[in-house]
Steps between C-alpha positions, in 0.01 A plus 500: 500500500543767777360490853145374566255734653504305831876542539585650840655808327182564302211413742593735786693265722861591472564808278462737793712290738800659674734272302368593154490866594861500618619293195345755257608816688168598652457570870398192702289503817799352691850368441453171317729212597558138391809283520679311226492128576227560764310195359646204681859511637457597863139409574422193712168452315698487170743241637203278616329526165818423293591180705598236256426709193785625275531865422411475132205267574370749759521783240302294240220385742253789450331456842837477686659794311190711568497412867876584540450834318215593740672407830719806547207732413288336769777505754677831440222709342741603221370718220563244219533129440782382284426188292681204642703348229864459380710648228539157329137407495474606137775259413328217679172584322675503164632146566864580586648274765554719806458451873568698811756315709472582874804703616607556131221651302383446139696231313452415140536139364699650213651849478422689182823605331479441120307637201345167444378471865342847471332410173351186657360673811132415536242778475292593802137441402195686605346169636800431717430830692156381622614410856639853531176663390309273731722587800465874428121479467468314835726753670332815357156357605621505859703825498211747461644853477858384556694492170696202376837561346595262205856389500752376241879468483667742260651341185863546617441314825308219323761474233785506758346186678456341153862551389666417849249217562494606865552800715831677461686768692649688206302390193800457286318270249230752392740787516740305262219400275363853450840621366642174350189368332252791469274323255442204745454745778241693294302182428512389870394841626211525261384157614534611866328840442203321330466237770514763787270736307231225438527396861445854617218567257312185620509629851386855416219375281379266771484786752839632614488884545867568448803315347856471628797393295773368734859499388693314777834492311513831301735643766775285356509717181658832407269773379607474133451121503161540664394766245615301198437138588219505767284803508343454144385151612351613826309755297382213265376300806304800625350555151276203576315697769528867383164495327323374820539832678624380839804662679835329446784468758859415397735377784853364511762432761829681494363725229580850638706578193225371264196687645448749216537218239250294692263795503545552134354171394173662570360438849296696759721402800861402559589277799802606696713248689665560843849571354418862402338773708144558390560879459793427273284270291221756471755764394609277218157396392329835509128562525384294200461185704411384852732303713465183702729405795731481672506384868811291558384136568795452732338748743188281548700310766659811653358658827162663445625848565762457229251357254244767580739787447608345170137453376420862595806615292393303191141638524635856541740456201217368289307830532751654249372253226206537268352207691640250745404144581675383816669166467820322583812544292470134415299208630395391848771280650367154601612553863286809544258510797152556338390715792780753415356536141150556638641766734687671205173515311319657789776758551500592124118535503517722807739757347 
């Protein structure tokens, strides 16, 4: 099954949008902009909606997930919605004990560290993805010509959480496993690639116009380790959506040295974080792919004249790329004043 004829990319709604044009290297009508982690985080309307509801429960309530996804589009007039979810949702849907602990992050009941544990991992079923499809359908019905970007954690980031059992600063566990127990690593990464791939495919088939693979922790790896132990599995995850014909974005943090390897898994656009100048990234990536990024989130709380100058520099640098989607070099900090984000969007659209 590919895309239905009433999918936004086929029925005339989103294929000519500024976002899709920039992602695929065509000339958009204006500079497209959206922000990672724009859904939720800093919005008072999000805080109000989420009162008394856990993070994972809010992701799995289709009406709530849809409303959260739509809030920043209504408020900021960004050029894309990003599906409100979390990297560990496929784990929860598969039946793995995981929760998001406030102030800590995702925590697993039992870390996955042995061949037997990997062999016993439950499969993510098609039926379990129904709340995701429902949330996407509700969202797309409201978005009109604004595209929705599907989202999934890359296999390395998912596997890193599974091995450590919680967030980690240096990811020693997964880095040890890939070298010390490569067969167990292979099994775990294949499971994570399939789970992330199916999660992404469900979103695209239900109406998402693009797909982003998000590798939060890849920056902890050397280039040789990334190429050998991670890139093949990211490619495997993306194989689940390649036949659907939507543009694919690959983003990681601290990945300046990995950019070409991230490009080479086969994507249309590579996200660039704030640690590397955009023009340097474009020089490394060449003209085969578009770029996304890379306003420094720290500058969202700087004086407006400082932020404005920085945004103008990023937009100017992006002109060297095949295509450029303006974004942050990571997510919206929770302390961000939403009116500043709206002002940034207005500035970018005016340039």
